[in-house]
N, C-alpha and C positions, 0 to 999 in steps of 0.2 A: 460586759458592763461598759457603758459609755464613760469617757473620762470626764472628771470634774473640770470645768473650765475655770482657770484661776484668773478671776478678774483682777485688774491691775490697780494697785495703789502705788503709783510711780513717785519715788522720792529721789530727786536729783540733788546735787550738791547745793543748789541754790533755790530750789522750789519743791513743793510737794502738793499733791492733790488727788482726790478720789476720782478714778476714771472707771466707766461702766462698760468696758469692752469685753464682750463674752462671745463674739462671733462676728460674721460679716455685717457690715452696715445694713440696716433695714432699708428696703426700698420705700419710696414715698408712699404713705398711706398704709404701710404694714405696721403691725403691732410688734415693737421691738422685744417685748417680753416673750413673745412666742418663739423667738430665736434663742432665748437663753433660759427657757423654763426648766431644762434638765440640768442646768449648771448650778453648782453651789459657789457663791461668791467667796473667794478667799483673797486675802491681802498679801501682796509682796512689795518690797521696795527695791528699786533699782538705783545703784550708786555707781559713780564713775563718769557722769556727764555733767556739764555745766549748761545752764539755760533750761528752757521749757522742754519737756519730753511728752507733751500732750499728743503730738502726732503719732506716737507709738501705739495709741489705743483709741484713736478717734473714729476708726472704721472707714477712713478716707484714704484709699490706697495711693492717691496722688500726693499726699502729704508725707513728710519724712523728717527725720532728725539726722543731721550730719555728724558722723562719729570720726574722730581723728585716727590716723594710722597708729596701730599698736595699742589702742585703748583697751582697758580692761574693765568690763562691766560686771557687776555682781548683783544677782537677783536673790533676794531673801524672802521666803514665803512662810506663812504660819503653818502650813502643812506640806508634806513632801511633794515635790514636783517630779513627775515621771517623764515628761517630754516637753519640748519646745517647738513652736511653729513660728518661723521668722520670715517676714516678707522683706526682701532686699530690693532697693531701687535698681541695682545692677548686680549681677552675679558676683559674689565675693571672691577674693583671691585666696581663700582658705582662712580658717579660723579654728580656734581650739575651745573645747567645752570641757570644764572640769567640775566633777561632782563627787563628793566623798573621797577625795584624793585621787580619783581616776580621771585621766585626760584622754579625750578622743579627738582626732582630726576631723574637721567638718569643712563644708564649703568647697569641696574639690570636684564636684560634679557639674558646676556651672548652672545652678538652679536659683531662680529668683524667689521661688516659694519653697522653703526648705523645712521639712519636718525631721526632727532629731529626737530619738529616744535616749535618755540619759544612761550612762554606763551603770549608775547606781541611783535609785531614788534619793532625793536629798532636799532639804529645806533651803539649801544654799547652792547656787549654780554660778559659776564664773565663766564669762565669755571673753576670750582674748582675741582681738582682731589682728589681721595681718599688718605688718609694719611697712607694707609695700605701697600704701596709699589710703587716704580717707575713704569712707564709704557712707552711703545713706541707707538708713533703715526706715521702712514704712510702718511696719507693725511687728509687735512681739506678743505672742500668746503662750501661756503656760498651762499644762494640764496635769491632773492627778491620775490615779490609776484607772486603767480600762482603755477601751478603744477610743480613738479620736472621733469627734463629730464628723458627719459625712462631708461637711464643707472644707475640712482640712485636706489639703492636697498632698497625698503620699505618693509621689511620682515614681514610676518605673523608669529605668534607663531607656533611651531611644532603642527602637527595635534592632535586634541583631539582623534579622531578615524580615522584610515587610511583605505582608500579603498585598497591601494597598499603600501606595505613596501618594499623598494629596499635596498639591503645590499651589496654595493661594498666594497672591501677591502681598496683600496687607492683612493685618489682624481685622477680622470680621467678614472678609471675602469667603471664608470657609463655610459660612452659614448663608450669607446673602445669595450666593450663586450656586453653592453645592448643597444647600438645604439640609435634608435629614440624612445625608450620606454617612456622616460620622456617628450620629446616634445609632443608626441601623447596623453598620458594619463593625464599629468598635464596641459600642455599648451593648447592643442586643446579641450579635453573633460572636463577639469576643475575638474577632480576627486581629491579626497584627497590623495595626494601622498607624502609619507614621505621617506626621504633618510637618512640612517644611515651608516656612514663610520666606518669600524672596526679598522683602524689605524689612528694615529694622527701624523702629520708632523711637529709639532711645534718645536721640537728640532733638526730636520734634515734639512728640506727644508721649512722654515717658509712661504715663498711666496706661497707655494702650498695651504695653507688655504685660501688665497685670490683668487687664481685661481679657487678653488673649488666653492666658492660662485659666482664668475663671470660666471662660466660655468652653474651652476644650474639656475641662473637668466636668462641667454641667452636661456636656454631650456624651460623656462616658469614655472619653479618650484617657488612657492611663500612661502611655509612653510619652516622655517629655519631648516637646517639639524641638526642631532645629530652626534657628532664625539666622538667615543670611546677614552679612554685614553691610549690604548695600543700603544707603540711607533712603528714607521715604521722601522722594522729591516729586514735584508736579511739573509736567512738561506739556505744553500745547503742541509742540513741534516734534514730529516723529524722529527726525534726524538727531535732534538734541537728546531725546530719550535713548536712542540707540547708542550714541557715544557714551552716555553715562552708565547704561545698564547692560548692553548686550553681552560683552565679554564676561562681566562679573556674574550675570545670571547664568550664562552658559556653563562656565567652569563650576559654579556651585551645584548646578543641576547634575552635571556629569559625575561629580564626586559623590553626590548623594545617591544617585542611581547605582553606582558601583558599590557604595557602602551598604545600602539597604537591600540590594538585589530584589526589587519589588516584582511581584507577579502582575500587578496592575498599577498604572499611574493615571491620575486624574488631574487635568489642568484646565486653564481658562479658555473661554471662547476666543477664536482667532481674531475677532474684531475688538478685543479688549472689553467685551461685554457691552459697554456703551461708549466705546472709543477711548477709554483710558489708556494713555500711552505706556504706562508701566505694565498694565495687564497685557497689552499687545506684545511687548518685548518678552514677557514671561512665556506667552504661548508660542511665539516664534522660536525662542531659544529651546523650549521643550521639544519641538519637532526636530531640531538639530541634535539636541543632547541625547535622545534615545538612539541615534545612530552612532554618535561619537563615543558613547559609553562602552561600546564593544571594539573600539579602534585603539590599539596599543600605542599609536603615535600621538594621540591627543592626551595631554596631561599625564605623562608617564609616571609621575610621582603617585597619583591616586591609583593608577593601574597596578603599580607594584604593591601598594598598600592593601588594596581591596580586591584586585583582580578585575577582569572585564565582565560586563553583563549585557545581555540582549533581552530587553523587557518583553514578555509575551504579549501584553495588551496595554494600549494607551488610549484613554478616552479624553476628549476635549468637550467642554460644556457647549452644547448646542451645535456640535459639528455636523456637517453634512445635511442631507435632505431629511425633513422631519419624519418621513415614513421609515427611514432606516435607523432611527435613533433608539437607544436603550432608554426606557422610561422606568425609573425606580418607584417603588411603592413606599411612600412615606405616610400612608393613611391607615395602615393596619396597626392596632394596638400592640405595644411592645411590653413583654413581660419584665424586661430589665428596668423599665421605667414606670412600673405600676399601672400599665394600661394606657399610658400616654402614647401618642403616635410619634413617629420620627419627626414629622413636621412640627408638632407641638414642642418637642424637646429642642429642635433647632431654633425655634422662636424664643424659647427660654434662654438658650445659650447666647443668642444674639443680644438679648437684653443685658447681658453682662458687659457689652461694649457701650457703656453709658456715654462716654465722651463723643461717640459718633451719632448719637440720636438726634443731634441738631440737624443732620442731613436727612433727606427723605428716602432713605433706604429701608428695606425690609427683607425678610426671607421670602423670595418670590415663588409663587405657586402657579398652578395651572391657569392658563389664560394670559399670563404675563409674557412679554417678549423676552424676559430673562428667566423663564421657568427653571427652577432649580432641580426639577425631577429629570431633566432631559439631557442625555449625553450621547455624543457620536463616537463610534469606534474609529479612531484615527489610524491605528496600527494593530495588527494581530498576527501572531505566529501560530495561532491555534484555530484558525478558521473564523468565519463570520458568526455573529450572534444569530440565533434562531428565535429563542424565546423573547429576547430583547427586554428583559426585566431584571437582569442581575449582572453586575460588573465581573463576577467570578465565573460566568458561564464558560464552559469548555475548559476550565482549569481545574486540575486535580493537584493541589499544592504538593502533596507528598510525591506524586509521580513526577511532577515537573522538577522539583528539587533533586530528586534522584537522578533524573536524566541529565540535568544541567550540571550537577556537581560530582558525577561519577561515583 
């Protein structure tokens, strides 16, 4: 049974008002009622904050309410709440949830979109935030009994061992240049797919970190992504980009390769796709990182923590001669997505990156100089591709793991 969405009647200490949030904001031209037709509107009040709390249920993930350190918020509903879904502007430093006298520790996994089942269903829920600093909350949703709606992101932890590690530079590159790769391998085949972004948008365009998660979820990715700490900066000069990015990118890539022990890595085109300097540094570093990940002298801390790893296959977008490239099939209907193709799902996922639609990017298909179907085998420990239609060609995951890990 789907959970009842508890629509919010937010009552702060200074203001109150009826808010009609029952799901993600409707896209322009969509019928909002269609998003909430399965929901029963329930009321609850939220106390513990001063000022307007409208941002908590306006469906605009770029808006937020700033909550002081150590604040205690109380949600009181007319029916029992079974779970909460909170969208944080930045991953919290830990918080406590109390219901029916039972308290659970939350916020310790570093997730911006956090779904929490209550220890006991209750009409009253208390949230106590960490006293280590103020935090911004974008949205709060409450649910009754049953499964959450499909749009609620119940994330798995990052992969323990990845079949495929995908390394885009920015949020949206994973669809613009890699197309239907994520819907096919993560959503349809259910492989262990880990995404690691090389830049962080927290100080420039904060909403992009929400769009990133929404896009991955739409594409069928369920393992929470890793986001590097390097700031998203623009450089026209290659030397300046290298100074800012090379060492930081290289170390982050080596650590992630050792941590996730991927069977396949997918990275950017060596020319930065269209000459973007951050993309170029990403691709250059990856070529070096796959070598250094098996070198005990480089970054010995991560070597001790995770061990060394020699990645069997590495693909770069559009690498090498066209005749030698692996071309992925994004046009076959996928059962996991109700008959949509991987390319169609990738386009839907890219639409989640609303803030970037002012630029003239798209999910590039056949005939484009940035064709997202096409990847070149940069490195292989398992021989050349023959069929050239599958990133996992020549790899038996169980056999490789057994051979590599004794």
